[in-house]
C-alpha positions in Angstrom: -34.4 47.1 22.6 -34.6 44.7 19.7 -33.4 47.1 17.7 -30.2 47.8 19.6 -29.3 44.5 19.6 -26.1 43.2 17.3 -27.3 41.1 14.3 -25.9 37.8 16.1 -27.5 38.5 19.1 -30.6 39.2 17.5 -30.6 36.3 15.0 -30.3 33.7 18.6 -32.9 35.8 20.2 -36.0 34.0 20.9 -37.3 37.6 20.8 -36.5 38.2 17.1 -37.2 34.5 16.0 -40.8 35.6 17.0 -40.9 39.3 15.5 -40.1 37.6 12.4 -43.2 35.3 12.3 -45.2 38.3 13.8 -44.1 40.0 10.4 -46.7 39.2 8.0 -44.5 39.5 4.8 -41.5 37.8 6.7 -44.0 34.7 7.5 -44.8 34.6 3.8 -41.6 34.2 2.9 -40.2 31.7 5.7 -43.6 29.6 4.8 -42.3 29.7 0.7 -38.8 28.7 1.8 -40.1 25.8 3.6 -41.4 24.4 0.6 -38.6 23.9 -1.6 -36.7 22.5 1.5 -39.3 19.9 2.5 -39.2 19.0 -1.3 -35.3 18.5 -1.5 -35.5 16.7 1.6 -38.3 14.5 0.2 -36.3 13.4 -2.9 -33.3 12.7 -1.0 -34.9 10.6 2.0 -37.5 8.8 1.0 -35.5 6.8 -2.0 -33.7 5.2 1.0 -36.7 5.0 3.1 -37.8 2.7 0.5 -35.2 0.5 -0.1 -34.7 0.2 4.0 -38.1 -1.0 4.3 -38.0 -3.4 1.6 -34.8 -5.3 3.4 -34.7 -7.8 6.3 -31.5 -8.1 8.1 -32.0 -11.9 7.8 -31.8 -11.5 3.5 -29.1 -9.0 4.0 -26.9 -11.6 5.9 -27.5 -14.5 3.9 -26.8 -11.9 0.8 -23.5 -11.2 1.9 -22.0 -14.6 2.2 -23.1 -15.3 -1.4 -20.4 -15.8 -4.5 -22.1 -13.2 -6.4 -22.1 -10.3 -4.2 -18.3 -11.4 -2.5 -17.1 -11.3 -6.1 -18.8 -7.8 -7.2 -17.6 -6.7 -3.7 -14.2 -7.5 -3.8 -13.8 -6.4 -7.4 -14.9 -3.6 -6.5 -12.9 -2.8 -4.1 -9.8 -4.2 -5.2 -10.3 -2.0 -8.3 -10.9 1.1 -6.3 -7.9 0.8 -4.4 -5.8 0.5 -7.2 -7.0 2.8 -9.4 -6.9 5.5 -6.4 -3.4 4.7 -6.3 -2.2 5.1 -9.5 -4.3 8.4 -9.6 -2.7 9.3 -6.6 0.4 9.1 -8.4 -0.4 10.6 -11.4 -2.4 13.1 -9.9 0.4 14.6 -7.2 2.4 15.0 -10.6 0.0 16.6 -12.4 -0.6 19.0 -9.8 2.5 19.8 -8.9 3.6 20.8 -12.4 0.2 22.8 -12.9 0.8 24.8 -9.3 4.6 25.2 -9.4 5.7 25.1 -12.8 5.6 27.6 -15.6 4.6 25.9 -18.4 3.0 27.3 -21.8 -0.8 27.1 -22.3 -0.7 26.2 -18.8 -4.9 27.1 -19.2 -5.2 24.5 -21.8 -3.7 21.7 -19.7 -6.4 22.9 -16.7 -9.0 22.6 -19.0 -7.9 18.8 -20.3 -7.2 17.8 -16.7 -10.7 18.4 -15.7 -12.8 17.6 -18.9 -13.1 13.6 -17.8 -15.6 15.6 -15.0 -18.0 16.6 -17.2 -17.9 14.5 -20.1 -20.8 12.2 -20.4 -20.1 8.3 -18.8 -20.9 7.1 -21.8 -18.7 9.0 -24.1 -16.1 8.2 -21.6 -16.4 4.8 -22.0 -16.4 4.8 -25.8 -13.1 6.8 -26.0 -11.6 4.4 -24.1 -12.9 1.6 -26.3 -10.9 3.6 -29.3 -8.0 3.6 -27.5 -7.3 0.4 -25.9 -10.0 -1.6 -27.5 -8.9 -4.4 -29.9 -8.7 -2.2 -33.1 -7.8 1.2 -31.0 -4.8 3.3 -31.1 -2.9 1.8 -28.2 -5.0 -1.7 -27.5 -4.1 -2.7 -31.2 -0.2 -3.1 -30.3 -1.2 -5.0 -27.1 -3.8 -6.8 -29.2 -1.0 -7.7 -32.0 1.2 -9.5 -28.5 -1.4 -11.7 -28.1 -3.0 -9.4 -25.2 -6.5 -7.9 -24.8 -6.9 -5.0 -22.8 -10.7 -4.6 -23.2 -13.2 -6.7 -20.9 -10.7 -7.3 -18.3 -10.0 -6.0 -14.7 -7.5 -4.1 -16.0 -9.9 -2.1 -18.2 -11.9 -1.5 -15.4 -8.9 0.2 -13.3 -8.3 2.2 -16.8 -11.7 3.4 -16.6 -11.8 4.3 -12.9 -8.5 6.3 -12.9 -9.8 8.4 -16.2 -12.8 9.2 -14.4 -11.3 10.1 -11.0 -8.1 11.5 -12.3 -9.2 15.1 -11.9 -10.8 14.9 -8.5 -7.0 14.2 -7.2 -5.5 16.6 -9.8 -8.1 19.5 -8.1 -8.1 18.6 -4.8 -4.2 18.1 -4.5 -3.4 21.4 -6.6 -5.5 23.1 -4.3 -3.4 21.8 -1.6 -0.4 22.9 -3.4 -1.3 26.2 -4.0 -2.5 27.1 -0.6 1.0 26.8 0.3 2.9 29.7 1.7 5.5 30.7 -0.7 7.6 31.9 1.9 8.4 28.0 3.2 9.7 27.2 -0.3 12.0 30.3 -0.3 13.5 29.7 3.0 14.0 25.9 2.1 15.8 27.3 -1.1 17.6 29.5 0.6 19.0 26.7 2.9 20.2 25.0 -0.1 17.7 22.4 -0.6 17.0 20.7 -3.8 14.0 20.9 -5.6 13.3 17.1 -5.0 14.0 17.5 -1.3 11.5 20.6 -1.2 9.1 18.3 -2.6 9.1 15.5 0.0 9.8 17.4 2.9 8.2 20.8 2.4 5.4 20.5 0.1 4.1 16.7 0.6 4.2 17.1 4.4 1.9 20.6 4.0 -0.4 19.4 1.7 -1.5 15.7 3.5 -5.1 17.1 4.4 -5.7 17.9 0.5 -3.8 14.7 -0.8 -6.1 12.7 1.7 -8.9 14.3 0.7 -8.3 13.7 -2.9 -7.7 10.0 -2.1 -10.7 9.4 -0.4 -12.8 11.4 -2.6 -11.3 9.7 -5.6 -11.9 6.0 -4.2 -15.9 6.8 -3.4 -16.5 7.5 -6.9 -14.1 5.1 -8.5 -16.5 2.7 -5.8 -19.5 3.8 -7.6 -18.2 3.9 -11.4 -21.1 2.8 -13.5 -21.2 4.5 -17.1 -17.7 4.4 -18.9 -16.9 0.8 -16.6 -19.7 -1.0 -18.0 -18.6 0.0 -21.6 -15.4 -1.9 -20.6 -16.0 -4.6 -17.9 -17.3 -7.4 -20.4 -18.5 -10.1 -18.4 -17.3 -8.8 -14.9 -19.5 -7.1 -12.5 -18.4 -4.2 -10.0 -21.4 -3.7 -7.5 -22.4 -0.9 -10.0 -22.7 -3.1 -12.8 -23.9 -6.0 -10.8 -27.0 -3.7 -9.3 -27.7 -2.7 -12.9 -27.5 -6.1 -13.9 -29.7 -7.5 -11.3 -32.3 -4.5 -11.5 -32.8 -5.1 -15.4 -32.8 -9.0 -15.2 -36.0 -8.8 -12.5 -33.8 -9.6 -9.7 -35.0 -7.1 -7.2 -33.9 -9.3 -3.7 -30.2 -8.9 -5.1 -30.3 -5.5 -6.7 -31.8 -4.3 -3.3 -28.9 -6.2 -0.9 -26.3 -5.1 -3.4 -27.4 -1.1 -3.3 -27.5 -1.6 0.6 -24.4 -3.4 0.8 -22.8 0.0 -1.6 -24.6 2.4 0.4 -23.1 1.0 3.9 -19.9 1.2 2.4 -20.1 4.9 1.1 -21.6 6.4 4.2 -18.4 4.8 5.8 -16.6 6.3 3.7 -18.2 9.8 3.9 -18.0 9.4 8.3 -14.0 9.0 7.4 -13.7 12.1 5.4 -15.9 13.8 8.4 -13.5 12.8 10.7 -10.3 13.5 8.9 -11.8 17.0 8.6 -12.1 17.2 12.4 -9.0 16.4 12.7 -7.4 19.0 10.2 
């Protein structure tokens, strides 16, 4: 009777599971598959377990009120929020042009828009130094006017925007391209302007994609290290503070900072899951 059942029914059947393990070939195959799965789980969970076993709640509570932790956390939250807001404004505009406009060499602009995602972080940071540094293409003019961009909070925000902007563009563009073209056509026949179509049709229908891109960008900005490290100077985000404390031998501080950042990231991940369910 087993062979007469539909595939989904057989897959759910206890008899089917038993048959899998009765077949010697299938048993070997499943054992082989278990090994890489176990290795993957080990690599993912063991570092978190190692950190958890080293931290006490008392130490975590004490560190949470220290000036160093508060300063790094506030700078991370502030810079990530500002960079995400700016990246969303720029990303929505760029995604609209790439999704709906016939622009020359669109494939080139698509590639350029996603390039920061694949650049090594050190390269991204160095490019920002060449652009906004004291003798950089843009930074030199600010320096002549008595203002330096590099090694300030503003430099951290610029670095984060550089890194997270492609995430916003990709998420929003995908959302834009998924909109049924008939909605735009109906709005046009009713005499709506392009601005009205954008604000009353496209943006409302793309809210899930925009929120997803924004949350992804904020999470990425919170954890950004490589490019930010090269332009931050003495300023410390959470990631930079973890690195400097670890290299200086201050393991307790590094442990606690890591745990706080993990908790923040975990909270953001739960928020993303809830948004996906609501959609």
